[in-house]
N, C-alpha and C positions, 0 to 999 in steps of 0.2 A: 923908407917906403913899404920895402918887400917885408920888413919885420911888423910892421902895422896891419897890413895883410895876414900874415902868418896868423898872428894873434886875434883877429876877427875868425879867422876860420875856426881855430883852435876852441874857442870858447863858445862855439855856436852849438846848441844842441837841435836834432831832428826828430825828437818824440813827440809823438801825438796820437790822441786817441779818442773816439766820441764814445757818448754814453752808449750809442748803438751796440758796438764792439764791446763795450767793459758789459752789458747785460750777458753775454756769451759766458764769461767766465764765472765758474763756480767758486767757493772758497768753502773749506772746510777739513774734516780729517783726511779723507781719502782723495781729494780732489787733485793730486799731484802723481797718481798712478795711472799708466796707460792701460789698465785691465779693469774689469769690473770686480768687484771684492762683496758687495752685498747683492741679496737677490738673487742668485744665482741657481740654476737647475742642481749641478753638482758642486759642492762646496768648495772652495777656494784653497782649502788646506788639502784635500783631498788629491786634486789636481797638481798641486805644488808638491808635496811629498811624494807622490806616484812619479811624476817627472823627476825629480832628484833622486829617488830611489832606483830607477831604470838607469839613469845615468849613471849611477856608482855601481850597479852590479854588472854592467856590460865587460870591463876589464876583467873582471871573476869567471864570468861565462866563458869569456873568449879564452883565457889562461885553460880552463877546465877542458875546453873543447881540442884545443891543442896538445895536451897533455894526453888525453882520450886517444888521440890521432897518434900520437908517437909511443902508445903502449905503456907508458909510465903509472898510468892510474887501470 
């Protein structure tokens, strides 16, 4: 008895979608990224490499400031 009810619960799938919901999903090359890549005012590459460049430069700038304060430079 218990085994039969367990099998019924484990084999049941509760997925459903309507055609109205399916109309909202886009498919294509850049459909899976959460930000805009095409038709931007500032190109994506400039923003991306600027953000990564600042993140890479911060430790070097902090090291320079600390060495300057200690009088080693």
